[in-house]
N, CA and C atoms of all chains as a GROMACS GRO file, in nm:
protein
  618
    1MET      N    1   7.819   3.697   5.141
    1MET     CA    2   7.735   3.618   5.232
    1MET      C    3   7.767   3.650   5.378
    2GLY      N    4   7.898   3.658   5.413
    2GLY     CA    5   7.933   3.692   5.551
    2GLY      C    6   7.998   3.578   5.625
    3VAL      N    7   8.089   3.616   5.713
    3VAL     CA    8   8.162   3.520   5.796
    3VAL      C    9   8.114   3.538   5.940
    4LEU      N   10   8.089   3.426   6.009
    4LEU     CA   11   8.043   3.434   6.147
    4LEU      C   12   8.157   3.475   6.238
    5VAL      N   13   8.134   3.580   6.314
    5VAL     CA   14   8.232   3.626   6.412
    5VAL      C   15   8.168   3.615   6.549
    6ASN      N   16   8.244   3.569   6.647
    6ASN     CA   17   8.185   3.564   6.780
    6ASN      C   18   8.276   3.631   6.883
    7HIS      N   19   8.210   3.696   6.980
    7HIS     CA   20   8.279   3.769   7.086
    7HIS      C   21   8.259   3.702   7.220
    8LEU      N   22   8.236   3.571   7.216
    8LEU     CA   23   8.202   3.500   7.339
    8LEU      C   24   8.312   3.507   7.443
    9LYS      N   25   8.436   3.485   7.400
    9LYS     CA   26   8.548   3.484   7.496
    9LYS      C   27   8.561   3.619   7.564
   10GLU      N   28   8.552   3.721   7.484
   10GLU     CA   29   8.567   3.859   7.534
   10GLU      C   30   8.456   3.891   7.635
   11LEU      N   31   8.333   3.855   7.600
   11LEU     CA   32   8.218   3.882   7.689
   11LEU      C   33   8.227   3.797   7.815
   12ARG      N   34   8.270   3.673   7.800
   12ARG     CA   35   8.282   3.584   7.916
   12ARG      C   36   8.384   3.642   8.015
   13LYS      N   37   8.496   3.685   7.964
   13LYS     CA   38   8.601   3.739   8.052
   13LYS      C   39   8.555   3.868   8.117
   14ARG      N   40   8.480   3.947   8.041
   14ARG     CA   41   8.430   4.074   8.095
   14ARG      C   42   8.339   4.049   8.214
   15HIS      N   43   8.268   3.935   8.210
   15HIS     CA   44   8.178   3.899   8.320
   15HIS      C   45   8.251   3.821   8.429
   16GLY      N   46   8.382   3.801   8.412
   16GLY     CA   47   8.462   3.732   8.514
   16GLY      C   48   8.430   3.585   8.528
   17LEU      N   49   8.389   3.523   8.417
   17LEU     CA   50   8.354   3.382   8.421
   17LEU      C   51   8.462   3.296   8.356
   18THR      N   52   8.483   3.178   8.411
   18THR     CA   53   8.569   3.081   8.345
   18THR      C   54   8.483   3.005   8.244
   19GLN      N   55   8.548   2.931   8.156
   19GLN     CA   56   8.472   2.850   8.060
   19GLN      C   57   8.383   2.750   8.134
   20ALA      N   58   8.437   2.694   8.241
   20ALA     CA   59   8.361   2.595   8.319
   20ALA      C   60   8.236   2.657   8.381
   21HIS      N   61   8.250   2.779   8.434
   21HIS     CA   62   8.135   2.847   8.496
   21HIS      C   63   8.028   2.877   8.393
   22LEU      N   64   8.071   2.928   8.278
   22LEU     CA   65   7.975   2.961   8.172
   22LEU      C   66   7.907   2.834   8.122
   23ALA      N   67   7.986   2.728   8.108
   23ALA     CA   68   7.930   2.600   8.061
   23ALA      C   69   7.824   2.548   8.158
   24GLU      N   70   7.857   2.554   8.285
   24GLU     CA   71   7.765   2.506   8.389
   24GLU      C   72   7.634   2.585   8.384
   25ALA      N   73   7.645   2.715   8.368
   25ALA     CA   74   7.526   2.800   8.366
   25ALA      C   75   7.443   2.778   8.239
   26ALA      N   76   7.511   2.746   8.129
   26ALA     CA   77   7.441   2.725   8.002
   26ALA      C   78   7.404   2.578   7.979
   27LEU      N   79   7.436   2.494   8.076
   27LEU     CA   80   7.402   2.351   8.071
   27LEU      C   81   7.467   2.278   7.952
   28VAL      N   82   7.592   2.315   7.926
   28VAL     CA   83   7.670   2.244   7.824
   28VAL      C   84   7.806   2.211   7.884
   29SER      N   85   7.885   2.133   7.812
   29SER     CA   86   8.018   2.097   7.861
   29SER      C   87   8.116   2.213   7.840
   30ARG      N   88   8.223   2.213   7.919
   30ARG     CA   89   8.326   2.316   7.904
   30ARG      C   90   8.388   2.306   7.764
   31LYS      N   91   8.399   2.186   7.714
   31LYS     CA   92   8.452   2.163   7.580
   31LYS      C   93   8.369   2.234   7.474
   32THR      N   94   8.239   2.238   7.494
   32THR     CA   95   8.151   2.306   7.398
   32THR      C   96   8.182   2.455   7.397
   33ILE      N   97   8.196   2.514   7.514
   33ILE     CA   98   8.229   2.657   7.522
   33ILE      C   99   8.364   2.682   7.455
   34ASN      N  100   8.459   2.595   7.481
   34ASN     CA  101   8.592   2.609   7.424
   34ASN      C  102   8.588   2.604   7.272
   35THR      N  103   8.513   2.509   7.216
   35THR     CA  104   8.507   2.496   7.070
   35THR      C  105   8.430   2.612   7.006
   36ILE      N  106   8.334   2.668   7.077
   36ILE     CA  107   8.264   2.786   7.024
   36ILE      C  108   8.360   2.905   7.020
   37GLU      N  109   8.430   2.926   7.131
   37GLU     CA  110   8.524   3.039   7.139
   37GLU      C  111   8.634   3.028   7.034
   38ASN      N  112   8.676   2.906   7.005
   38ASN     CA  113   8.782   2.884   6.906
   38ASN      C  114   8.728   2.872   6.763
   39ARG      N  115   8.597   2.900   6.749
   39ARG     CA  116   8.534   2.901   6.617
   39ARG      C  117   8.540   2.764   6.547
   40VAL      N  118   8.547   2.659   6.627
   40VAL     CA  119   8.546   2.523   6.572
   40VAL      C  120   8.402   2.474   6.559
   41PHE      N  121   8.317   2.519   6.651
   41PHE     CA  122   8.179   2.472   6.658
   41PHE      C  123   8.084   2.592   6.657
   42VAL      N  124   7.979   2.582   6.574
   42VAL     CA  125   7.878   2.688   6.569
   42VAL      C  126   7.757   2.639   6.650
   43PRO      N  127   7.720   2.711   6.755
   43PRO     CA  128   7.610   2.663   6.839
   43PRO      C  129   7.475   2.677   6.771
   44SER      N  130   7.379   2.603   6.823
   44SER     CA  131   7.242   2.615   6.773
   44SER      C  132   7.183   2.748   6.820
   45THR      N  133   7.070   2.784   6.764
   45THR     CA  134   7.001   2.907   6.804
   45THR      C  135   6.967   2.902   6.953
   46VAL      N  136   6.919   2.785   6.997
   46VAL     CA  137   6.880   2.769   7.137
   46VAL      C  138   6.999   2.794   7.229
   47LEU      N  139   7.113   2.734   7.198
   47LEU     CA  140   7.231   2.753   7.282
   47LEU      C  141   7.280   2.897   7.276
   48ALA      N  142   7.274   2.958   7.159
   48ALA     CA  143   7.314   3.099   7.145
   48ALA      C  144   7.227   3.187   7.234
   49LEU      N  145   7.097   3.159   7.236
   49LEU     CA  146   7.005   3.237   7.319
   49LEU      C  147   7.032   3.213   7.467
   50ARG      N  148   7.065   3.089   7.501
   50ARG     CA  149   7.096   3.057   7.642
   50ARG      C  150   7.223   3.127   7.687
   51LEU      N  151   7.323   3.130   7.601
   51LEU     CA  152   7.448   3.200   7.634
   51LEU      C  153   7.421   3.349   7.652
   52ALA      N  154   7.340   3.405   7.564
   52ALA     CA  155   7.306   3.547   7.573
   52ALA      C  156   7.234   3.576   7.704
   53ARG      N  157   7.145   3.486   7.742
   53ARG     CA  158   7.070   3.507   7.868
   53ARG      C  159   7.164   3.501   7.987
   54VAL      N  160   7.256   3.404   7.988
   54VAL     CA  161   7.351   3.390   8.100
   54VAL      C  162   7.439   3.514   8.110
   55LEU      N  163   7.483   3.566   7.995
   55LEU     CA  164   7.573   3.681   7.994
   55LEU      C  165   7.498   3.814   8.003
   56GLY      N  166   7.367   3.809   7.994
   56GLY     CA  167   7.288   3.931   8.006
   56GLY      C  168   7.307   4.025   7.889
   57VAL      N  169   7.328   3.968   7.771
   57VAL     CA  170   7.345   4.047   7.650
   57VAL      C  171   7.253   3.993   7.542
   58SER      N  172   7.248   4.064   7.429
   58SER     CA  173   7.169   4.011   7.318
   58SER      C  174   7.256   3.915   7.237
   59VAL      N  175   7.191   3.829   7.162
   59VAL     CA  176   7.266   3.733   7.079
   59VAL      C  177   7.357   3.806   6.982
   60HIS      N  178   7.309   3.922   6.931
   60HIS     CA  179   7.388   3.997   6.833
   60HIS      C  180   7.516   4.055   6.892
   61GLU      N  181   7.521   4.066   7.024
   61GLU     CA  182   7.645   4.114   7.084
   61GLU      C  183   7.747   4.001   7.092
   62ILE      N  184   7.700   3.877   7.089
   62ILE     CA  185   7.791   3.763   7.092
   62ILE      C  186   7.830   3.722   6.950
   63PHE      N  187   7.732   3.710   6.864
   63PHE     CA  188   7.756   3.662   6.728
   63PHE      C  189   7.716   3.766   6.626
   64GLU      N  190   7.799   3.780   6.525
   64GLU     CA  191   7.762   3.871   6.416
   64GLU      C  192   7.822   3.819   6.287
   65LEU      N  193   7.765   3.867   6.178
   65LEU     CA  194   7.816   3.831   6.046
   65LEU      C  195   7.904   3.945   5.996
   66ALA      N  196   8.030   3.912   5.970
   66ALA     CA  197   8.121   4.011   5.913
   66ALA      C  198   8.124   3.988   5.763
   67GLU      N  199   8.134   4.094   5.687
   67GLU     CA  200   8.139   4.081   5.542
   67GLU      C  201   8.270   4.018   5.501
   68GLU      N  202   8.265   3.926   5.404
   68GLU     CA  203   8.387   3.863   5.352
   68GLU      C  204   8.460   3.962   5.264
   69GLU      N  205   8.590   3.956   5.265
   69GLU     CA  206   8.671   4.045   5.180
   69GLU      C  207   8.669   3.995   5.036
   70GLY      N  208   8.671   4.085   4.944
   70GLY     CA  209   8.681   4.050   4.803
   70GLY      C  210   8.551   4.010   4.739
   71MET      N  211   7.347   1.203   9.604
   71MET     CA  212   7.467   1.283   9.580
   71MET      C  213   7.551   1.220   9.468
   72THR      N  214   7.582   1.301   9.364
   72THR     CA  215   7.657   1.247   9.249
   72THR      C  216   7.805   1.244   9.281
   73THR      N  217   7.874   1.146   9.222
   73THR     CA  218   8.018   1.138   9.245
   73THR      C  219   8.094   1.142   9.114
   74MET      N  220   8.027   1.172   9.002
   74MET     CA  221   8.097   1.182   8.875
   74MET      C  222   8.053   1.310   8.806
   75THR      N  223   8.151   1.387   8.762
   75THR     CA  224   8.119   1.511   8.692
   75THR      C  225   8.080   1.480   8.547
   76SER      N  226   8.032   1.581   8.476
   76SER     CA  227   7.997   1.562   8.335
   76SER      C  228   8.123   1.531   8.254
   77THR      N  229   8.234   1.593   8.290
   77THR     CA  230   8.361   1.565   8.221
   77THR      C  231   8.405   1.421   8.245
   78GLY      N  232   8.391   1.378   8.369
   78GLY     CA  233   8.426   1.240   8.403
   78GLY      C  234   8.342   1.140   8.324
   79PHE      N  235   8.213   1.167   8.317
   79PHE     CA  236   8.124   1.080   8.242
   79PHE      C  237   8.163   1.078   8.094
   80SER      N  238   8.193   1.194   8.037
   80SER     CA  239   8.235   1.203   7.897
   80SER      C  240   8.360   1.118   7.872
   81ARG      N  241   8.454   1.127   7.966
   81ARG     CA  242   8.580   1.052   7.950
   81ARG      C  243   8.556   0.902   7.957
   82VAL      N  244   8.471   0.858   8.050
   82VAL     CA  245   8.439   0.715   8.060
   82VAL      C  246   8.374   0.668   7.930
   83ARG      N  247   8.279   0.748   7.884
   83ARG     CA  248   8.208   0.711   7.760
   83ARG      C  249   8.304   0.700   7.644
   84LEU      N  250   8.390   0.801   7.627
   84LEU     CA  251   8.486   0.800   7.518
   84LEU      C  252   8.582   0.682   7.532
   85GLY      N  253   8.623   0.654   7.654
   85GLY     CA  254   8.716   0.544   7.680
   85GLY      C  255   8.659   0.408   7.640
   86VAL      N  256   8.538   0.379   7.683
   86VAL     CA  257   8.482   0.246   7.654
   86VAL      C  258   8.445   0.233   7.506
   87LEU      N  259   8.397   0.341   7.446
   87LEU     CA  260   8.365   0.335   7.302
   87LEU      C  261   8.492   0.316   7.220
   88SER      N  262   8.598   0.384   7.259
   88SER     CA  263   8.726   0.372   7.187
   88SER      C  264   8.784   0.232   7.204
   89ALA      N  265   8.774   0.178   7.325
   89ALA     CA  266   8.826   0.042   7.350
   89ALA      C  267   8.750  -0.059   7.264
   90THR      N  268   8.619  -0.043   7.256
   90THR     CA  269   8.539  -0.134   7.173
   90THR      C  270   8.577  -0.120   7.027
   91GLY      N  271   8.596   0.004   6.982
   91GLY     CA  272   8.639   0.027   6.844
   91GLY      C  273   8.774  -0.036   6.816
   92ALA      N  274   8.865  -0.024   6.911
   92ALA     CA  275   8.999  -0.081   6.894
   92ALA      C  276   8.994  -0.233   6.887
   93ILE      N  277   8.912  -0.294   6.971
   93ILE     CA  278   8.898  -0.440   6.967
   93ILE      C  279   8.841  -0.486   6.833
   94CYS      N  280   8.741  -0.414   6.785
   94CYS     CA  281   8.679  -0.450   6.656
   94CYS      C  282   8.780  -0.433   6.543
   95LEU      N  283   8.857  -0.325   6.546
   95LEU     CA  284   8.958  -0.302   6.442
   95LEU      C  285   9.063  -0.412   6.447
   96THR      N  286   9.109  -0.444   6.567
   96THR     CA  287   9.211  -0.548   6.584
   96THR      C  288   9.159  -0.682   6.529
   97TYR      N  289   9.037  -0.713   6.564
   97TYR     CA  290   8.976  -0.838   6.517
   97TYR      C  291   8.974  -0.843   6.365
   98GLY      N  292   8.924  -0.735   6.303
   98GLY     CA  293   8.913  -0.730   6.158
   98GLY      C  294   9.048  -0.740   6.088
   99VAL      N  295   9.144  -0.666   6.140
   99VAL     CA  296   9.278  -0.666   6.080
   99VAL      C  297   9.344  -0.804   6.094
  100LEU      N  298   9.333  -0.862   6.212
  100LEU     CA  299   9.392  -0.995   6.234
  100LEU      C  300   9.323  -1.101   6.149
  101ALA      N  301   9.193  -1.090   6.135
  101ALA     CA  302   9.119  -1.187   6.053
  101ALA      C  303   9.175  -1.187   5.910
  102LEU      N  304   9.197  -1.065   5.858
  102LEU     CA  305   9.252  -1.051   5.723
  102LEU      C  306   9.396  -1.098   5.717
  103ALA      N  307   9.474  -1.056   5.815
  103ALA     CA  308   9.618  -1.086   5.814
  103ALA      C  309   9.643  -1.236   5.826
  104TRP      N  310   9.563  -1.304   5.907
  104TRP     CA  311   9.583  -1.446   5.931
  104TRP      C  312   9.489  -1.535   5.848
  105SER      N  313   9.405  -1.471   5.766
  105SER     CA  314   9.303  -1.543   5.687
  105SER      C  315   9.222  -1.638   5.775
  106GLU      N  316   9.184  -1.585   5.890
  106GLU     CA  317   9.108  -1.664   5.987
  106GLU      C  318   8.981  -1.589   6.023
  107PRO      N  319   8.862  -1.651   6.014
  107PRO     CA  320   8.741  -1.579   6.054
  107PRO      C  321   8.732  -1.557   6.205
  108ASP      N  322   8.810  -1.632   6.282
  108ASP     CA  323   8.811  -1.612   6.428
  108ASP      C  324   8.955  -1.606   6.479
  109PRO      N  325   9.026  -1.497   6.448
  109PRO     CA  326   9.167  -1.486   6.487
  109PRO      C  327   9.188  -1.479   6.637
  110ILE      N  328   9.090  -1.417   6.705
  110ILE     CA  329   9.090  -1.415   6.852
  110ILE      C  330   8.952  -1.460   6.895
  111TRP      N  331   8.929  -1.472   7.022
  111TRP     CA  332   8.799  -1.520   7.072
  111TRP      C  333   8.684  -1.443   7.007
  112PRO      N  334   8.599  -1.508   6.930
  112PRO     CA  335   8.499  -1.436   6.850
  112PRO      C  336   8.394  -1.360   6.931
  113TRP      N  337   8.378  -1.392   7.058
  113TRP     CA  338   8.280  -1.321   7.140
  113TRP      C  339   8.335  -1.189   7.195
  114LEU      N  340   8.466  -1.165   7.177
  114LEU     CA  341   8.528  -1.048   7.238
  114LEU      C  342   8.467  -0.914   7.192
  115PRO      N  343   8.449  -0.893   7.060
  115PRO     CA  344   8.390  -0.765   7.018
  115PRO      C  345   8.250  -0.741   7.078
  116ILE      N  346   8.168  -0.842   7.079
  116ILE     CA  347   8.032  -0.820   7.129
  116ILE      C  348   8.033  -0.802   7.281
  117ILE      N  349   8.122  -0.869   7.349
  117ILE     CA  350   8.132  -0.851   7.495
  117ILE      C  351   8.175  -0.708   7.527
  118PHE      N  352   8.272  -0.659   7.451
  118PHE     CA  353   8.314  -0.520   7.470
  118PHE      C  354   8.198  -0.424   7.440
  119GLY      N  355   8.123  -0.453   7.336
  119GLY     CA  356   8.011  -0.366   7.300
  119GLY      C  357   7.905  -0.363   7.409
  120VAL      N  358   7.866  -0.480   7.456
  120VAL     CA  359   7.764  -0.488   7.561
  120VAL      C  360   7.816  -0.427   7.691
  121ALA      N  361   7.943  -0.455   7.722
  121ALA     CA  362   8.003  -0.398   7.844
  121ALA      C  363   8.006  -0.245   7.835
  122SER      N  364   8.034  -0.192   7.716
  122SER     CA  365   8.037  -0.046   7.696
  122SER      C  366   7.901   0.014   7.728
  123VAL      N  367   7.796  -0.047   7.676
  123VAL     CA  368   7.661   0.003   7.702
  123VAL      C  369   7.632   0.002   7.852
  124ALA      N  370   7.669  -0.107   7.917
  124ALA     CA  371   7.644  -0.120   8.061
  124ALA      C  372   7.724  -0.016   8.140
  125ILE      N  373   7.850   0.001   8.104
  125ILE     CA  374   7.936   0.098   8.176
  125ILE      C  375   7.885   0.239   8.155
  126ILE      N  376   7.844   0.272   8.032
  126ILE     CA  377   7.793   0.406   8.003
  126ILE      C  378   7.664   0.431   8.082
  127ALA      N  379   7.577   0.332   8.084
  127ALA     CA  380   7.450   0.347   8.157
  127ALA      C  381   7.476   0.364   8.307
  128LEU      N  382   7.568   0.285   8.359
  128LEU     CA  383   7.600   0.294   8.502
  128LEU      C  384   7.664   0.429   8.534
  129SER      N  385   7.754   0.472   8.448
  129SER     CA  386   7.822   0.601   8.469
  129SER      C  387   7.722   0.717   8.464
  130ALA      N  388   7.625   0.706   8.373
  130ALA     CA  389   7.523   0.811   8.363
  130ALA      C  390   7.442   0.818   8.493
  131ARG      N  391   7.415   0.702   8.549
  131ARG     CA  392   7.339   0.696   8.674
  131ARG      C  393   7.419   0.757   8.789
  132ILE      N  394   7.549   0.725   8.791
  132ILE     CA  395   7.636   0.778   8.897
  132ILE      C  396   7.653   0.930   8.882
  133ALA      N  397   7.667   0.975   8.755
  133ALA     CA  398   7.686   1.118   8.730
  133ALA      C  399   7.559   1.198   8.760
  134GLY      N  400   7.443   1.134   8.746
  134GLY     CA  401   7.317   1.204   8.767
  134GLY      C  402   7.265   1.261   8.636
  135SER      N  403   7.136   1.284   8.628
  135SER     CA  404   7.076   1.323   8.500
  135SER      C  405   7.127   1.459   8.451
  136ARG      N  406   7.152   1.553   8.541
  136ARG     CA  407   7.201   1.684   8.499
  136ARG      C  408   7.338   1.675   8.432
  137ASN      N  409   7.431   1.606   8.498
  137ASN     CA  410   7.566   1.591   8.442
  137ASN      C  411   7.566   1.507   8.314
  138ALA      N  412   7.481   1.404   8.311
  138ALA     CA  413   7.472   1.320   8.191
  138ALA      C  414   7.418   1.402   8.074
  139ARG      N  415   7.320   1.491   8.104
  139ARG     CA  416   7.263   1.576   7.999
  139ARG      C  417   7.367   1.675   7.947
  140ILE      N  418   7.445   1.732   8.039
  140ILE     CA  419   7.551   1.825   8.000
  140ILE      C  420   7.653   1.754   7.911
  141ALA      N  421   7.690   1.632   7.949
  141ALA     CA  422   7.789   1.556   7.871
  141ALA      C  423   7.734   1.511   7.737
  142SER      N  424   7.603   1.515   7.720
  142SER     CA  425   7.539   1.473   7.595
  142SER      C  426   7.482   1.593   7.523
  143ASP      N  427   7.552   1.706   7.533
  143ASP     CA  428   7.502   1.832   7.475
  143ASP      C  429   7.516   1.832   7.323
  144GLU      N  430   7.489   1.948   7.263
  144GLU     CA  431   7.484   1.951   7.117
  144GLU      C  432   7.618   1.927   7.050
  145LEU      N  433   7.728   1.958   7.118
  145LEU     CA  434   7.859   1.927   7.060
  145LEU      C  435   7.877   1.775   7.050
  146PHE      N  436   7.843   1.705   7.161
  146PHE     CA  437   7.852   1.560   7.160
  146PHE      C  438   7.765   1.502   7.048
  147ARG      N  439   7.641   1.553   7.038
  147ARG     CA  440   7.548   1.499   6.937
  147ARG      C  441   7.601   1.526   6.796
  148ALA      N  442   7.661   1.643   6.775
  148ALA     CA  443   7.718   1.676   6.643
  148ALA      C  444   7.836   1.583   6.612
  149GLN      N  445   7.920   1.560   6.711
  149GLN     CA  446   8.035   1.472   6.690
  149GLN      C  447   7.991   1.328   6.666
  150TRP      N  448   7.891   1.283   6.739
  150TRP     CA  449   7.841   1.146   6.719
  150TRP      C  450   7.778   1.132   6.581
  151ARG      N  451   7.702   1.234   6.540
  151ARG     CA  452   7.641   1.234   6.408
  151ARG      C  453   7.750   1.225   6.299
  152GLY      N  454   7.854   1.304   6.317
  152GLY     CA  455   7.968   1.301   6.223
  152GLY      C  456   8.032   1.164   6.219
  153ALA      N  457   8.047   1.102   6.335
  153ALA     CA  458   8.107   0.968   6.343
  153ALA      C  459   8.022   0.865   6.270
  154VAL      N  460   7.892   0.875   6.288
  154VAL     CA  461   7.802   0.780   6.222
  154VAL      C  462   7.806   0.800   6.070
  155GLN      N  463   7.816   0.925   6.027
  155GLN     CA  464   7.828   0.953   5.883
  155GLN      C  465   7.954   0.890   5.825
  156ILE      N  466   8.064   0.907   5.897
  156ILE     CA  467   8.190   0.847   5.853
  156ILE      C  468   8.177   0.695   5.850
  157GLY      N  469   8.114   0.640   5.952
  157GLY     CA  470   8.093   0.496   5.961
  157GLY      C  471   8.011   0.442   5.845
  158TYR      N  472   7.911   0.519   5.804
  158TYR     CA  473   7.827   0.479   5.690
  158TYR      C  474   7.911   0.466   5.563
  159TRP      N  475   7.991   0.568   5.535
  159TRP     CA  476   8.072   0.565   5.412
  159TRP      C  477   8.182   0.459   5.421
  160ALA      N  478   8.237   0.439   5.540
  160ALA     CA  479   8.338   0.335   5.558
  160ALA      C  480   8.277   0.197   5.531
  161ALA      N  481   8.156   0.176   5.582
  161ALA     CA  482   8.088   0.048   5.561
  161ALA      C  483   8.062   0.023   5.412
  162LEU      N  484   8.022   0.128   5.342
  162LEU     CA  485   7.999   0.113   5.197
  162LEU      C  486   8.128   0.083   5.124
  163ALA      N  487   8.235   0.151   5.165
  163ALA     CA  488   8.365   0.134   5.099
  163ALA      C  489   8.419  -0.008   5.116
  164LEU      N  490   8.381  -0.074   5.224
  164LEU     CA  491   8.430  -0.210   5.249
  164LEU      C  492   8.385  -0.307   5.139
  165TYR      N  493   8.269  -0.281   5.080
  165TYR     CA  494   8.218  -0.375   4.978
  165TYR      C  495   8.309  -0.384   4.856
  166PRO      N  496   8.340  -0.273   4.789
  166PRO     CA  497   8.431  -0.286   4.674
  166PRO      C  498   8.570  -0.335   4.714
  167ILE      N  499   8.615  -0.295   4.833
  167ILE     CA  500   8.747  -0.340   4.880
  167ILE      C  501   8.748  -0.491   4.895
  168PHE      N  502   8.648  -0.544   4.962
  168PHE     CA  503   8.646  -0.688   4.984
  168PHE      C  504   8.610  -0.766   4.858
  169THR      N  505   8.539  -0.703   4.766
  169THR     CA  506   8.514  -0.768   4.636
  169THR      C  507   8.646  -0.795   4.567
  170LEU      N  508   8.732  -0.693   4.568
  170LEU     CA  509   8.864  -0.709   4.507
  170LEU      C  510   8.946  -0.816   4.578
  171LEU      N  511   8.939  -0.817   4.711
  171LEU     CA  512   9.015  -0.916   4.787
  171LEU      C  513   8.966  -1.058   4.756
  172LEU      N  514   8.834  -1.073   4.743
  172LEU     CA  515   8.776  -1.204   4.714
  172LEU      C  516   8.811  -1.247   4.572
  173LEU      N  517   8.800  -1.155   4.478
  173LEU     CA  518   8.828  -1.189   4.338
  173LEU      C  519   8.973  -1.228   4.317
  174ASN      N  520   9.062  -1.171   4.398
  174ASN     CA  521   9.204  -1.200   4.386
  174ASN      C  522   9.252  -1.305   4.486
  175ASP      N  523   9.156  -1.375   4.547
  175ASP     CA  524   9.186  -1.483   4.643
  175ASP      C  525   9.275  -1.440   4.759
  176VAL      N  526   9.265  -1.312   4.795
  176VAL     CA  527   9.341  -1.265   4.912
  176VAL      C  528   9.264  -1.302   5.039
  177ALA      N  529   9.131  -1.306   5.027
  177ALA     CA  530   9.048  -1.344   5.142
  177ALA      C  531   8.940  -1.440   5.095
  178ASP      N  532   8.894  -1.524   5.186
  178ASP     CA  533   8.781  -1.612   5.154
  178ASP      C  534   8.654  -1.554   5.218
  179TYR      N  535   8.540  -1.617   5.188
  179TYR     CA  536   8.413  -1.562   5.234
  179TYR      C  537   8.397  -1.560   5.387
  180PRO      N  538   8.432  -1.667   5.457
  180PRO     CA  539   8.418  -1.662   5.604
  180PRO      C  540   8.504  -1.552   5.667
  181THR      N  541   8.628  -1.540   5.619
  181THR     CA  542   8.717  -1.436   5.672
  181THR      C  543   8.661  -1.297   5.638
  182SER      N  544   8.614  -1.279   5.516
  182SER     CA  545   8.558  -1.150   5.474
  182SER      C  546   8.438  -1.112   5.559
  183PHE      N  547   8.352  -1.209   5.587
  183PHE     CA  548   8.232  -1.183   5.669
  183PHE      C  549   8.274  -1.131   5.806
  184ALA      N  550   8.370  -1.202   5.867
  184ALA     CA  551   8.417  -1.164   6.000
  184ALA      C  552   8.485  -1.027   5.998
  185ALA      N  553   8.570  -1.007   5.899
  185ALA     CA  554   8.645  -0.881   5.893
  185ALA      C  555   8.554  -0.763   5.862
  186MET      N  556   8.465  -0.779   5.764
  186MET     CA  557   8.376  -0.668   5.728
  186MET      C  558   8.286  -0.630   5.845
  187GLY      N  559   8.236  -0.728   5.914
  187GLY     CA  560   8.147  -0.700   6.027
  187GLY      C  561   8.216  -0.620   6.136
  188THR      N  562   8.334  -0.665   6.174
  188THR     CA  563   8.404  -0.596   6.283
  188THR      C  564   8.459  -0.462   6.239
  189LEU      N  565   8.503  -0.451   6.115
  189LEU     CA  566   8.552  -0.321   6.067
  189LEU      C  567   8.437  -0.221   6.054
  190THR      N  568   8.320  -0.268   6.018
  190THR     CA  569   8.202  -0.182   6.013
  190THR      C  570   8.169  -0.130   6.153
  191GLY      N  571   8.185  -0.213   6.252
  191GLY     CA  572   8.161  -0.172   6.389
  191GLY      C  573   8.267  -0.074   6.438
  192ALA      N  574   8.390  -0.098   6.398
  192ALA     CA  575   8.501  -0.014   6.443
  192ALA      C  576   8.493   0.128   6.389
  193ALA      N  577   8.448   0.142   6.266
  193ALA     CA  578   8.454   0.271   6.196
  193ALA      C  579   8.388   0.387   6.271
  194PRO      N  580   8.261   0.381   6.307
  194PRO     CA  581   8.202   0.496   6.375
  194PRO      C  582   8.261   0.519   6.515
  195LEU      N  583   8.300   0.412   6.582
  195LEU     CA  584   8.355   0.426   6.718
  195LEU      C  585   8.490   0.498   6.714
  196LEU      N  586   8.575   0.459   6.622
  196LEU     CA  587   8.706   0.523   6.613
  196LEU      C  588   8.695   0.662   6.549
  197ALA      N  589   8.597   0.680   6.462
  197ALA     CA  590   8.573   0.812   6.406
  197ALA      C  591   8.530   0.909   6.516
  198PHE      N  592   8.449   0.860   6.609
  198PHE     CA  593   8.406   0.943   6.722
  198PHE      C  594   8.527   0.984   6.807
  199LEU      N  595   8.617   0.890   6.831
  199LEU     CA  596   8.739   0.920   6.906
  199LEU      C  597   8.818   1.029   6.835
  200TRP      N  598   8.836   1.012   6.705
  200TRP     CA  599   8.913   1.110   6.625
  200TRP      C  600   8.848   1.249   6.629
  201LEU      N  601   8.718   1.254   6.609
  201LEU     CA  602   8.649   1.383   6.610
  201LEU      C  603   8.656   1.448   6.749
  202SER      N  604   8.644   1.368   6.852
  202SER     CA  605   8.650   1.420   6.989
  202SER      C  606   8.787   1.479   7.019
  203LEU      N  607   8.892   1.412   6.976
  203LEU     CA  608   9.026   1.461   7.004
  203LEU      C  609   9.061   1.578   6.914
  204ARG      N  610   9.016   1.573   6.791
  204ARG     CA  611   9.049   1.678   6.693
  204ARG      C  612   8.980   1.809   6.729
  205GLN      N  613   8.859   1.799   6.780
  205GLN     CA  614   8.783   1.920   6.806
  205GLN      C  615   8.797   1.966   6.951
  206GLY      N  616   8.895   1.913   7.022
  206GLY     CA  617   8.929   1.962   7.156
  206GLY      C  618   8.833   1.927   7.265
   0.00000   0.00000   0.00000
């Protein structure tokens, strides 16, 4: 089926943004960004698209499905 | 000009909801422990509840609609939904628990009514606190 992998932290840092800056731009709380990066919270499609727009990347560059082992 | 950030508003909201949950839990536990339907001033839980609504509404106004919207984002909504789900099952669980207490004369009907009501109120509020702290 696949495991959700996200590269949000890596992309955010590459763009020189803090969690607070990214949160402000995406109109969510810093806590939301933190929980997404820590894989505690899976964002909605709308939020994923908003994050992609803020970072200037495609959603697939942020989120991908990795195959499960075994 | 706003004087409260979205984080500040979130903290105020969590604080007043948790305080109301704690008062309701205290009331319910004391009612059972003392076999009294009114162990402390019976208007206290509802005053805390109404005050919470007023404080949250005022804080949202001070924070401004943008910050209030940010503080009420999808993570908040997911956590609140989770809290309400926990509250639903807790409320259901109270029935068999209090049935046993009544059948074994551990509690009487007036005390059970008071305790069940306040514990039902406490459950989603304290569940929200737990989910908020657990999920960072």
